[in-house]
PyMOL Python script that loads the backbone (N, CA, C, O; Angstrom):
from pymol import cmd

cmd.read_pdbstr("""\
ATOM      1  N   UNK A   1     154.433 155.954 160.809  1.00  0.00           N
ATOM      2  CA  UNK A   1     155.171 155.609 161.991  1.00  0.00           C
ATOM      3  C   UNK A   1     154.372 154.655 162.871  1.00  0.00           C
ATOM      4  O   UNK A   1     154.911 153.695 163.423  1.00  0.00           O
ATOM      5  N   UNK A   2     153.080 154.936 162.990  1.00  0.00           N
ATOM      6  CA  UNK A   2     152.243 154.062 163.810  1.00  0.00           C
ATOM      7  C   UNK A   2     152.185 152.657 163.224  1.00  0.00           C
ATOM      8  O   UNK A   2     152.233 151.670 163.959  1.00  0.00           O
ATOM      9  N   UNK A   3     152.081 152.568 161.901  1.00  0.00           N
ATOM     10  CA  UNK A   3     151.993 151.260 161.248  1.00  0.00           C
ATOM     11  C   UNK A   3     153.275 150.455 161.388  1.00  0.00           C
ATOM     12  O   UNK A   3     153.233 149.226 161.447  1.00  0.00           O
ATOM     13  N   UNK A   4     154.412 151.136 161.443  1.00  0.00           N
ATOM     14  CA  UNK A   4     155.693 150.442 161.564  1.00  0.00           C
ATOM     15  C   UNK A   4     155.830 149.798 162.939  1.00  0.00           C
ATOM     16  O   UNK A   4     156.496 148.773 163.084  1.00  0.00           O
ATOM     17  N   UNK A   5     155.202 150.396 163.943  1.00  0.00           N
ATOM     18  CA  UNK A   5     155.240 149.827 165.278  1.00  0.00           C
ATOM     19  C   UNK A   5     156.573 150.009 165.991  1.00  0.00           C
ATOM     20  O   UNK A   5     156.838 149.354 166.999  1.00  0.00           O
ATOM     21  N   UNK A   6     157.407 150.898 165.468  1.00  0.00           N
ATOM     22  CA  UNK A   6     158.703 151.168 166.089  1.00  0.00           C
ATOM     23  C   UNK A   6     159.137 152.570 165.705  1.00  0.00           C
ATOM     24  O   UNK A   6     158.636 153.124 164.726  1.00  0.00           O
ATOM     25  N   UNK A   7     160.062 153.156 166.459  1.00  0.00           N
ATOM     26  CA  UNK A   7     160.592 154.467 166.085  1.00  0.00           C
ATOM     27  C   UNK A   7     161.321 154.390 164.745  1.00  0.00           C
ATOM     28  O   UNK A   7     162.008 153.409 164.460  1.00  0.00           O
ATOM     29  N   UNK A   8     161.166 155.433 163.924  1.00  0.00           N
ATOM     30  CA  UNK A   8     161.773 155.458 162.597  1.00  0.00           C
ATOM     31  C   UNK A   8     162.669 156.671 162.415  1.00  0.00           C
ATOM     32  O   UNK A   8     162.418 157.734 162.983  1.00  0.00           O
ATOM     33  N   UNK A   9     163.706 156.505 161.624  1.00  0.00           N
ATOM     34  CA  UNK A   9     164.564 157.631 161.244  1.00  0.00           C
ATOM     35  C   UNK A   9     163.971 158.281 160.000  1.00  0.00           C
ATOM     36  O   UNK A   9     163.088 157.713 159.357  1.00  0.00           O
ATOM     37  N   UNK A  10     164.451 159.453 159.670  1.00  0.00           N
ATOM     38  CA  UNK A  10     163.986 160.135 158.466  1.00  0.00           C
ATOM     39  C   UNK A  10     164.303 159.298 157.222  1.00  0.00           C
ATOM     40  O   UNK A  10     163.513 159.262 156.279  1.00  0.00           O
ATOM     41  N   UNK A  11     165.442 158.638 157.223  1.00  0.00           N
ATOM     42  CA  UNK A  11     165.822 157.783 156.094  1.00  0.00           C
ATOM     43  C   UNK A  11     164.873 156.621 155.903  1.00  0.00           C
ATOM     44  O   UNK A  11     164.547 156.254 154.774  1.00  0.00           O
ATOM     45  N   UNK A  12     164.430 156.040 157.007  1.00  0.00           N
ATOM     46  CA  UNK A  12     163.479 154.928 156.916  1.00  0.00           C
ATOM     47  C   UNK A  12     162.125 155.411 156.402  1.00  0.00           C
ATOM     48  O   UNK A  12     161.476 154.729 155.608  1.00  0.00           O
ATOM     49  N   UNK A  13     161.705 156.585 156.858  1.00  0.00           N
ATOM     50  CA  UNK A  13     160.444 157.161 156.380  1.00  0.00           C
ATOM     51  C   UNK A  13     160.547 157.413 154.881  1.00  0.00           C
ATOM     52  O   UNK A  13     159.591 157.175 154.142  1.00  0.00           O
ATOM     53  N   UNK A  14     161.697 157.892 154.432  1.00  0.00           N
ATOM     54  CA  UNK A  14     161.913 158.151 153.007  1.00  0.00           C
ATOM     55  C   UNK A  14     161.783 156.865 152.192  1.00  0.00           C
ATOM     56  O   UNK A  14     161.136 156.862 151.145  1.00  0.00           O
ATOM     57  N   UNK A  15     162.386 155.785 152.657  1.00  0.00           N
ATOM     58  CA  UNK A  15     162.318 154.505 151.943  1.00  0.00           C
ATOM     59  C   UNK A  15     160.895 153.966 151.886  1.00  0.00           C
ATOM     60  O   UNK A  15     160.468 153.439 150.858  1.00  0.00           O
ATOM     61  N   UNK A  16     160.166 154.095 152.981  1.00  0.00           N
ATOM     62  CA  UNK A  16     158.802 153.557 153.060  1.00  0.00           C
ATOM     63  C   UNK A  16     157.837 154.358 152.195  1.00  0.00           C
ATOM     64  O   UNK A  16     156.999 153.789 151.495  1.00  0.00           O
ATOM     65  N   UNK A  17     157.964 155.702 152.248  1.00  0.00           N
ATOM     66  CA  UNK A  17     156.974 156.562 151.591  1.00  0.00           C
ATOM     67  C   UNK A  17     157.389 157.053 150.217  1.00  0.00           C
ATOM     68  O   UNK A  17     156.532 157.346 149.383  1.00  0.00           O
ATOM     69  N   UNK A  18     158.693 157.149 149.964  1.00  0.00           N
ATOM     70  CA  UNK A  18     159.162 157.700 148.704  1.00  0.00           C
ATOM     71  C   UNK A  18     159.162 159.221 148.677  1.00  0.00           C
ATOM     72  O   UNK A  18     159.427 159.823 147.636  1.00  0.00           O
ATOM     73  N   UNK A  19     158.867 159.843 149.808  1.00  0.00           N
ATOM     74  CA  UNK A  19     158.863 161.298 149.918  1.00  0.00           C
ATOM     75  C   UNK A  19     160.304 161.789 150.012  1.00  0.00           C
ATOM     76  O   UNK A  19     161.146 161.138 150.630  1.00  0.00           O
ATOM     77  N   UNK A  20     160.586 162.934 149.401  1.00  0.00           N
ATOM     78  CA  UNK A  20     161.921 163.517 149.410  1.00  0.00           C
ATOM     79  C   UNK A  20     162.394 163.783 150.842  1.00  0.00           C
ATOM     80  O   UNK A  20     161.618 164.239 151.682  1.00  0.00           O
ATOM     81  N   UNK A  21     163.664 163.497 151.115  1.00  0.00           N
ATOM     82  CA  UNK A  21     164.234 163.639 152.462  1.00  0.00           C
ATOM     83  C   UNK A  21     164.115 165.065 152.996  1.00  0.00           C
ATOM     84  O   UNK A  21     163.882 165.258 154.189  1.00  0.00           O
ATOM     85  N   UNK A  22     164.269 166.056 152.137  1.00  0.00           N
ATOM     86  CA  UNK A  22     164.160 167.446 152.583  1.00  0.00           C
ATOM     87  C   UNK A  22     162.764 167.744 153.109  1.00  0.00           C
ATOM     88  O   UNK A  22     162.602 168.458 154.099  1.00  0.00           O
ATOM     89  N   UNK A  23     161.754 167.191 152.437  1.00  0.00           N
ATOM     90  CA  UNK A  23     160.368 167.383 152.882  1.00  0.00           C
ATOM     91  C   UNK A  23     160.123 166.687 154.219  1.00  0.00           C
ATOM     92  O   UNK A  23     159.419 167.214 155.080  1.00  0.00           O
ATOM     93  N   UNK A  24     160.703 165.510 154.385  1.00  0.00           N
ATOM     94  CA  UNK A  24     160.560 164.763 155.641  1.00  0.00           C
ATOM     95  C   UNK A  24     161.205 165.540 156.782  1.00  0.00           C
ATOM     96  O   UNK A  24     160.610 165.690 157.849  1.00  0.00           O
ATOM     97  N   UNK A  25     162.425 166.037 156.559  1.00  0.00           N
ATOM     98  CA  UNK A  25     163.110 166.812 157.590  1.00  0.00           C
ATOM     99  C   UNK A  25     162.305 168.046 157.981  1.00  0.00           C
ATOM    100  O   UNK A  25     162.223 168.394 159.159  1.00  0.00           O
ATOM    101  N   UNK A  26     161.710 168.705 156.987  1.00  0.00           N
ATOM    102  CA  UNK A  26     160.889 169.891 157.249  1.00  0.00           C
ATOM    103  C   UNK A  26     159.659 169.509 158.087  1.00  0.00           C
ATOM    104  O   UNK A  26     159.314 170.198 159.047  1.00  0.00           O
ATOM    105  N   UNK A  27     159.011 168.410 157.714  1.00  0.00           N
ATOM    106  CA  UNK A  27     157.832 167.955 158.451  1.00  0.00           C
ATOM    107  C   UNK A  27     158.204 167.534 159.872  1.00  0.00           C
ATOM    108  O   UNK A  27     157.478 167.844 160.817  1.00  0.00           O
ATOM    109  N   UNK A  28     159.331 166.829 160.033  1.00  0.00           N
ATOM    110  CA  UNK A  28     159.783 166.422 161.368  1.00  0.00           C
ATOM    111  C   UNK A  28     160.022 167.647 162.247  1.00  0.00           C
ATOM    112  O   UNK A  28     159.672 167.645 163.427  1.00  0.00           O
ATOM    113  N   UNK A  29     160.618 168.691 161.672  1.00  0.00           N
ATOM    114  CA  UNK A  29     160.892 169.908 162.434  1.00  0.00           C
ATOM    115  C   UNK A  29     159.587 170.524 162.941  1.00  0.00           C
ATOM    116  O   UNK A  29     159.495 170.939 164.096  1.00  0.00           O
ATOM    117  N   UNK A  30     158.588 170.577 162.070  1.00  0.00           N
ATOM    118  CA  UNK A  30     157.288 171.128 162.462  1.00  0.00           C
ATOM    119  C   UNK A  30     156.608 170.246 163.500  1.00  0.00           C
ATOM    120  O   UNK A  30     156.036 170.753 164.466  1.00  0.00           O
ATOM    121  N   UNK A  31     156.667 168.934 163.311  1.00  0.00           N
ATOM    122  CA  UNK A  31     156.043 168.015 164.267  1.00  0.00           C
ATOM    123  C   UNK A  31     156.728 168.076 165.629  1.00  0.00           C
ATOM    124  O   UNK A  31     156.064 167.973 166.661  1.00  0.00           O
ATOM    125  N   UNK A  32     158.049 168.242 165.640  1.00  0.00           N
ATOM    126  CA  UNK A  32     158.771 168.382 166.909  1.00  0.00           C
ATOM    127  C   UNK A  32     158.327 169.647 167.628  1.00  0.00           C
ATOM    128  O   UNK A  32     158.120 169.630 168.841  1.00  0.00           O
ATOM    129  N   UNK A  33     158.178 170.739 166.896  1.00  0.00           N
ATOM    130  CA  UNK A  33     157.758 172.015 167.489  1.00  0.00           C
ATOM    131  C   UNK A  33     156.364 171.908 168.097  1.00  0.00           C
ATOM    132  O   UNK A  33     156.062 172.576 169.086  1.00  0.00           O
ATOM    133  N   UNK A  34     155.520 171.073 167.509  1.00  0.00           N
ATOM    134  CA  UNK A  34     154.155 170.879 167.997  1.00  0.00           C
ATOM    135  C   UNK A  34     154.078 169.780 169.051  1.00  0.00           C
ATOM    136  O   UNK A  34     152.997 169.486 169.562  1.00  0.00           O
ATOM    137  N   UNK A  35     155.218 169.170 169.381  1.00  0.00           N
ATOM    138  CA  UNK A  35     155.285 168.044 170.319  1.00  0.00           C
ATOM    139  C   UNK A  35     154.430 166.867 169.861  1.00  0.00           C
ATOM    140  O   UNK A  35     153.886 166.131 170.684  1.00  0.00           O
ATOM    141  N   UNK A  36     154.314 166.693 168.548  1.00  0.00           N
ATOM    142  CA  UNK A  36     153.530 165.594 167.986  1.00  0.00           C
ATOM    143  C   UNK A  36     154.367 164.320 167.840  1.00  0.00           C
ATOM    144  O   UNK A  36     153.824 163.217 167.760  1.00  0.00           O
ATOM    145  N   UNK A  37     155.702 164.484 167.806  1.00  0.00           N
ATOM    146  CA  UNK A  37     156.588 163.331 167.749  1.00  0.00           C
ATOM    147  C   UNK A  37     157.661 163.474 168.824  1.00  0.00           C
ATOM    148  O   UNK A  37     158.028 164.583 169.213  1.00  0.00           O
ATOM    149  N   UNK A  38     158.157 162.329 169.296  1.00  0.00           N
ATOM    150  CA  UNK A  38     159.204 162.304 170.313  1.00  0.00           C
ATOM    151  C   UNK A  38     160.316 161.374 169.859  1.00  0.00           C
ATOM    152  O   UNK A  38     160.113 160.509 169.007  1.00  0.00           O
ATOM    153  N   UNK A  39     161.490 161.563 170.437  1.00  0.00           N
ATOM    154  CA  UNK A  39     162.645 160.756 170.072  1.00  0.00           C
ATOM    155  C   UNK A  39     163.058 159.874 171.254  1.00  0.00           C
ATOM    156  O   UNK A  39     163.754 160.338 172.157  1.00  0.00           O
ATOM    157  N   UNK A  40     162.628 158.592 171.255  1.00  0.00           N
ATOM    158  CA  UNK A  40     163.003 157.698 172.350  1.00  0.00           C
ATOM    159  C   UNK A  40     164.457 157.234 172.242  1.00  0.00           C
ATOM    160  O   UNK A  40     165.072 156.853 173.238  1.00  0.00           O
ATOM    161  N   UNK A  41     164.995 157.269 171.029  1.00  0.00           N
ATOM    162  CA  UNK A  41     166.380 156.910 170.765  1.00  0.00           C
ATOM    163  C   UNK A  41     166.941 157.948 169.804  1.00  0.00           C
ATOM    164  O   UNK A  41     166.198 158.526 169.011  1.00  0.00           O
ATOM    165  N   UNK A  42     168.220 158.182 169.869  1.00  0.00           N
ATOM    166  CA  UNK A  42     168.833 159.205 169.012  1.00  0.00           C
ATOM    167  C   UNK A  42     168.507 158.972 167.537  1.00  0.00           C
ATOM    168  O   UNK A  42     168.668 157.866 167.021  1.00  0.00           O
ATOM    169  N   UNK A  43     168.048 160.026 166.871  1.00  0.00           N
ATOM    170  CA  UNK A  43     167.747 160.033 165.432  1.00  0.00           C
ATOM    171  C   UNK A  43     166.584 159.133 165.029  1.00  0.00           C
ATOM    172  O   UNK A  43     166.419 158.854 163.841  1.00  0.00           O
ATOM    173  N   UNK A  44     165.791 158.680 165.959  1.00  0.00           N
ATOM    174  CA  UNK A  44     164.595 157.880 165.658  1.00  0.00           C
ATOM    175  C   UNK A  44     163.409 158.614 166.268  1.00  0.00           C
ATOM    176  O   UNK A  44     163.512 159.206 167.343  1.00  0.00           O
ATOM    177  N   UNK A  45     162.290 158.566 165.570  1.00  0.00           N
ATOM    178  CA  UNK A  45     161.112 159.316 166.003  1.00  0.00           C
ATOM    179  C   UNK A  45     159.868 158.446 166.027  1.00  0.00           C
ATOM    180  O   UNK A  45     159.746 157.492 165.258  1.00  0.00           O
ATOM    181  N   UNK A  46     158.939 158.789 166.925  1.00  0.00           N
ATOM    182  CA  UNK A  46     157.656 158.097 167.006  1.00  0.00           C
ATOM    183  C   UNK A  46     156.587 159.091 167.443  1.00  0.00           C
ATOM    184  O   UNK A  46     156.904 160.130 168.023  1.00  0.00           O
ATOM    185  N   UNK A  47     155.326 158.778 167.170  1.00  0.00           N
ATOM    186  CA  UNK A  47     154.254 159.687 167.581  1.00  0.00           C
ATOM    187  C   UNK A  47     154.258 159.869 169.095  1.00  0.00           C
ATOM    188  O   UNK A  47     154.543 158.929 169.837  1.00  0.00           O
ATOM    189  N   UNK A  48     153.945 161.070 169.547  1.00  0.00           N
ATOM    190  CA  UNK A  48     153.909 161.370 170.979  1.00  0.00           C
ATOM    191  C   UNK A  48     152.699 160.725 171.623  1.00  0.00           C
ATOM    192  O   UNK A  48     152.494 160.864 172.829  1.00  0.00           O
TER     193      UNK A  48
END
""", "prot")
cmd.dss("prot")
cmd.show_as("cartoon", "prot")
cmd.util.cbc("prot")
cmd.orient("prot")
């Protein structure tokens, strides 16, 4: 996310990394709970 320089959706992360979408969603959920990522725009995420 930092390298992209912009907020990313889970789908964009999937395309960039090749990681399964379910794993990304699980990681996003954990990162949100830890306040490690924030959503400046709907469905887009960036490091806090």
